[in-house]
N, C-alpha and C positions, 0 to 999 in steps of 0.2 A: 632632674632625673630621680626616679624612685630608688630607694635603697635596695640592695640585693641581700636577701636572707639566705642562709644555708643551714643544712642539717646533715649529719653523717649517719648512715644506717648500714646495717649488715643484713644481707638476704638470709632469711631463716627457713624459707620454704624448701622442702627436701628435693624439689626438682629445679629450684632456681626460677629465673624468669624465662618462661617459654611462651607459646602463642596465647594461651588463655589468660595468664596473668598480664601479659603485655597489653591485651585488649582491655582488661580491667583498668590498668594504669592510664591508658589513653582516654578511656571513658571518664574516669574521675578527673583527670587533668583538664579535659575540655569543659568542665563545669566552672572553671576559674578563668578570669580575665588575664591573670598574670602570665608572664613568660616563665615556663618551668623547664629546667634542664636537669638531666641525670649525668653525673660524671663518674667514670671508672678510670682509675689510674692508668695512664698510658694511652687512653683512647680519646677521640674527640667528643665534645659534649653531645649528648643525645637529647633531641627535642622530645619532651615527655608527652607531647600531643601527637606524635607521629609513631605509628606502630613499627614501621621498618627501622627507625632509629633505635627504638627500645629493643627490638629483636637483635640488632647488631651488637648490643652490649654483651650478649652471651653471659649474663650474670648468673653464675652458679651459686649453690648454697655456700654461705660463708664469705662471699664477695662483699667488700665494703664499697658503698656508693655515696657520693655527695649529691644532695638535692639542692639546687639553686633556684630561687624564684625571685622575680622582680615584677612589681605591679601592685595594684590596689588591694588584692586579696592574697598577697604572697604568704602572710603568716598562716592563714587557714590552709592554703595549698600545701605548705611545708608540713604542717601538723598532720593533715589527713593522708597525704602521700607517704609520709614517714611511718604512720601506723599501718598502712596497707603493706608497705614493703617489709616491715618487720613481723608480719603475721602470715596467715595463709591467703593473703590477697583479698581479704574481706574488709569492708568498711561498714560502719553503722550509719 
C-alpha cells in the first residue's frame, strides 16, 4: 500500500471555500491519480474530487485543513492543492 502524505493549510481567501473555489479544487484534484481528502477538525473526511464533499466542509477564512493524499502522484497533489488553498484559489 502506498504511503499517505499530509499537509496542513489555513484558508486565506476572504470568502473561504464557496462554490467557485470548490469547483477549482475538484478540477485540480481530478488531474491526479491519487486519493485526496480534506479534513476539518470534527468533520468526516471530504473527498477532494467531489464538489458536494468540499462544499459540506464550509471552510471559512482562517480555518485549518489537513490535506491527505495517497497514490502515485500524492506529493505533487499535496503541493499544488496546498498552494491553491493558501492563495486566492489560483494555480500556475
